N, C-alpha and C positions, 0 to 999 in steps of 0.2 A: 829486060835481059834475064836469062835464067839464073836463079839463085845458085850460089857456090856452096857446096856441101863439104865442110872440113871438120866433120864430127864422126869419122868412121870408127872411133873407139867406142862411141855410144851405141851405134848400130850400123849395119851395112845394108845396102840394097841387095835384093836377090839377084844373083848373077843370071843373065838370060839363059845360059846353058843349064843352070839349076832349075829355073822355071820350066824350061822345055821338058826336062826329065820328069818333072812332077805332073805335067798335064794329063798323061794317060791314067794316072791314079786319081785324078779328079773326075774325069769324064767316063772312064771305062772300068778300071780295075778296082772295084769297091769292096772286094771280099774281105772277110775277117781272116787274118793269118792263122787263127787257131782252127778254122773250119777245114774238114778233110776233103771237101769237094774241090773241083777245078778252080772255082772263084777264090777259095781260100789258099789253094796251092800257089796261084799266081801272086797273091799278096805276100805269102810267106817267102817265096823265092826272092821277091823284091827287097824285103826286109833283110834277108840274109846276104844278098848282094851288097846292100848298103853297109851292113856290118863289116863285110870284108873290105870295103873301101876305106872305112874308118880305121880298121886294123892295119891296112897297108900304109896309110899315112903315118900312124903312130908307131909302126913296126912292132906290133904285138900280135898275140894269138887272136883269132877271130872270136873265140869263146870268152875273151877277156873284155869285150865291149858290151856295155849295157846301155840301152837307149833310155833317155830321161826326157822330161819336159823342158829341159834347159840347163844352163850352168848353175843356177841357184839350187835346183833340186839335186844336181850331181854333187855340189858342195855339201849340202845337207846330208845326203846319203853317206858320203865318204866320212864326214866327221862324226855325225851321230851314230852311224853304223859301226865304226871302230870303237867309239866310246862304249856302246852297248855290248858288242861282242867280246871285248877284252877287259871288261870291268873287273874280272877276277885278277887280272895281271896288274892293273893300276888305273888311276883316274886323272893322270896328268897329261895335258896337251900343251904343246908349244906352238905359238904362231907369231906373227909380226904385227907391229903397230901401224902398218900401211896396207892391210888387207882390205878387200872389197867387203861391204856389209854382208854379202852372202856367206862370208866366213866369220867375220867378227860377231855378227848377231847370233850365229849358231853357237859360237864359243860362249857368248854371254848367257844364252839359254842353258847351256850345259853347266855353267858355273852355278846357276840357280838350282841345279839338280845334283850337286855334290862333286862336280869335277873341279880340278884346279887348273887354271890356264895361265901360262906365262906369255906376256906380250913383249916381244923383243924390240928394242929400239933400232933405229936405222941411222946411218950417217947422213951428212949433208947432201949426198947424192941419192939417198933412198935405199942404200944397200944394207942388207943384214950382214953382220959379221959372223962367219961360221964359228969363231971363238965364243961368241955369246950363246950360240946353240949348244956347244960343248959344255959350257958352264951351267946352262939351265937344265941339262939332262939329269934325271934321277932314276932310281930303279922302278919308280912308278909311272914313268913316261911311256905312254902307249902310242902317241901320234905327234908328228911334227908336220904342220900344214903351213906352207909358205907359198905365196903366189910366184909363178915363174916370171911374170913381168907386170909392172905396175900400170894400171889403166890411166892414171893421171899424168905421170911424168915419163913413163916408158922404161924405167930402169929394169934391167934383167938381173934377177937374183942368182947367186951361185948355188943352184939347186943340187947339182951333183955332189959338191963338197958337203953341203948340208946333209944330203941323204946318206953319205958314207958315215958321217958322225952318228946320225940317228940309228942306222943299222948296226953299228958297232955296239950301241947300247940296247939293242933289241927292240927298238921302236919302229913303227911304220912311218912312211912318208907320203904325204898328199901334196900335189901341186895344182893350184888353180891356173890352168893354161888358157883360159878364155881369151885373153888379149894376145898371147904370143903365137898361137896357132895361125898359120897363114902368113906370118910376118918373119919368123925365124924358124929354124929347124926344131921340131918337137918330136923326139923319139924316146920311148919309155926307157929303154936300156941306157941310152946316152945320159938321160937325166937321173937314172937310178931310182925311179919312184915306184911306189906300190899302188898308188891311186892317182888318177889324173882327170881333170875336168875339161870338157869340151862344150862350148856354147855355139849353137848354130847361127844365131843372128850376128855374131861377130865375124863370121867367115863366109858371108854372102849366101847363107841358107836362110830359111824362114825363122821368125821368132817362134818360140814355143817348142823347140826341139833341141836336144843336146845329148851328151853321152858321158858315161863314167867308165874309165878304164879301171879294172880291178885285177891286179896281178894274181895269177893262179896260186892258190893256197891261202889268200887273204880272206878272213871271215868278216862279214858285216851283219849286224842286226838289221832286219828288214825295216824299211821306212814306210813302204806302202804294202798293205796286206790285201790279199784276194786270191785270184787264181794264179797258176804257176807260169805266167808269161815271162818272157825274157830270161829263159833258162832258170826260172824260179828266183830271180833276183828282184824283179819289180812287177807287181800286179798291175793289170790294166791293159785293155786291147791296144796294140801298137798303133801309133799315129803314122800309118803307112805313107801317106802323102808327104809329110814333112821328113820322115826318116829317109825316104828316097832322095829328097832334096839335100839333106845333110850328107848322105853318102856321095852324091855327085860333087858337092862342094869340097869334100875331103879329097876326092879323086883329082879335082882340078888343082888343089894345093900340091898333092904328091907329084903331079906332072909339071907344074909351073912355078914352084916356090922361088927359084932363083930369079926368074923374070919379075914376079910380083915384088920380091924384096928389093931388087934393083930399081924398079920404077918408083916404089914408095920412097926409098932413100933419096933418089934424085929430086922428087917433088918436095919432100920435107926440107932438104938442104937448100933448095931454091927459095922456098918460103922463108926459112930462117935468115938466109943471106939478105933477102930483100928487106926484111924487117930490121935486121941489125944494121944494115947500111943506113936506114932512116933513123934508127934509134939505138946508137951504140951503147947507151947506158942500160938497155933492156937486159934482163937476166934470163938465161936459159936454165931451166930446172931439169934435174935428172943427170945420170952419169954421161959424160961426154962421149964415151965409147960403148959402154955396156947399156945400150938403149935401143928400144924398138926403132926400126928404120922409118916408121911413119909418124912418129909422135913428136910434137914440138910444144913444150910448155914454156911460155914466155911471160915474164913479169914486167909490168910497166910501173915504175916507182911512183907512189903517191896517187895513183888513179884507182878507180873502182871497176873491177872486172864486169860486174853486171851493168854498169853504165856504158862501158865500152861496147858490150854486146848489144845493148838496146839501141845504140847509135849506129851500129853497122847496117849498111844497106845491102841486103841480099847475101850476107856471108854467115854461114852457120858454124858456130864453134861452141865451146863450153867454158864456164867460169870456174876458177879454182877457189873463189870466195864470193860471199854475198854480203854486200854492205847495206846496213840498215841505218836509220836515223840515230839509233842509240847504241849500235854495236856492229862489229864485223865478224861474220862467221867464216872462218878459214877452214878449208878442208883438213881432215885429220892427217892426210898424207903430207901436205905442206907444213902443218904444225909439227909432225913427227920429224921432218927433215930440218926443222929449225929455220925455215925461210923467214927472214925478218918481216914484220907485219906490213911495213910500208911497201914491200914488194909482193907479199902474199896476197894482199887485198886487190892487187891489179894483175892477177895471174889468169891468163887465157890459154886453154889447151886447144891447139889445132892438130887434127889428125887426118892425114890424107889416106887415099886408098887406090885401088887398082884402076878406078875410072877418073881419077883426078888428072887434069891436063895442065900444061905449062901456062896456057892462057888464063885458066882459073886461078892458079897460084899467083900470077902477076897481078891480076885484077884484085885479088884478095889483099895482097900486100899494099896496093894503092889505096884500097878502101880502109884498111886498118890504119895506114899512115895518115889518111885524112882525118879519121876520128880521133886518133891519139894526139895529133897535132892540135886539133880543135880543143880537146879537153885540157891539154897542157897550157894552151894560150889562155883559156878561161881560168885555169888555176892561177896562173901568173897574175892575171888582172885582179882576181880576188885578193891575192896576197898584197898587191900594191895598194888596193883600196883599203 
């Protein structure tokens, strides 16, 4: 039987419509967008059309979209770029304790080069308190970078409120929206951000392509030097094939977000109900309402997530902790949320997508139920012995 994929937060398959749009640029239109002849003009037109599709989805100006190699580069450019361009104003950055490594590792790097970084705590749901942002602001704060939604538990952060605080103190705001785009509305003015990260492989486009939204007037120190590609924001010949794919993926989101959102929520809720019916004591992590519609983080008390996943037959999901013979490695997100160790060690993230079916969800619930029951029985036998 075909394996069941419930790890859409890790990566998504390329949507067939996206793949179809890319094909002519694999087989025919190979020109360099910087070339002045017809071959280059065709490629250039395709890149600009894709830029317009990204801009339409984000509801921003076309010239505010810079194509990158993915979400990680976009995060690096946003954070390092602001730190470099505004060093005369200050050297303080505010972020959260639940960010993706593509943000936290950049902040650690900058700390080693003279920046001061404040890592804000979160509550038990994974939410940043805007009051903590207010309290952390200083005259030397140049950037607040907070993810829009968490990749592990799905909690959606109060970015607009955070942005208003940052702007009141003269700081810029960056939001890593890699996980939220395509699942909830993401519009730059509604969020009130100055910089925003897009990752292609999270939205049914290829791996290796992304975008950074840069609000007009924001300065960035260059991350990649060379010729003046991408309106002189990023050097390097544009990855036309994948940029075209990213543009189409964004166009599909702009046209179908409500349908995608509704389907994901229906599948996610069906899975959670199926598992909670079997295991009422299981814990759901993340905010009960302010949460991505596709993400279910469940903790099975006293079990090991990596063991659960290894026992699953044909169900792909992710672990929130790794249990070794001498230690348990809990994700930084669950640790920051204060999830008790006996639950954190047994945390599995299931994330559904636009191609998930009811039959897959039901079969997955049965399979997870079989494995968890077996492991709990084995645990009880060991305790008796």
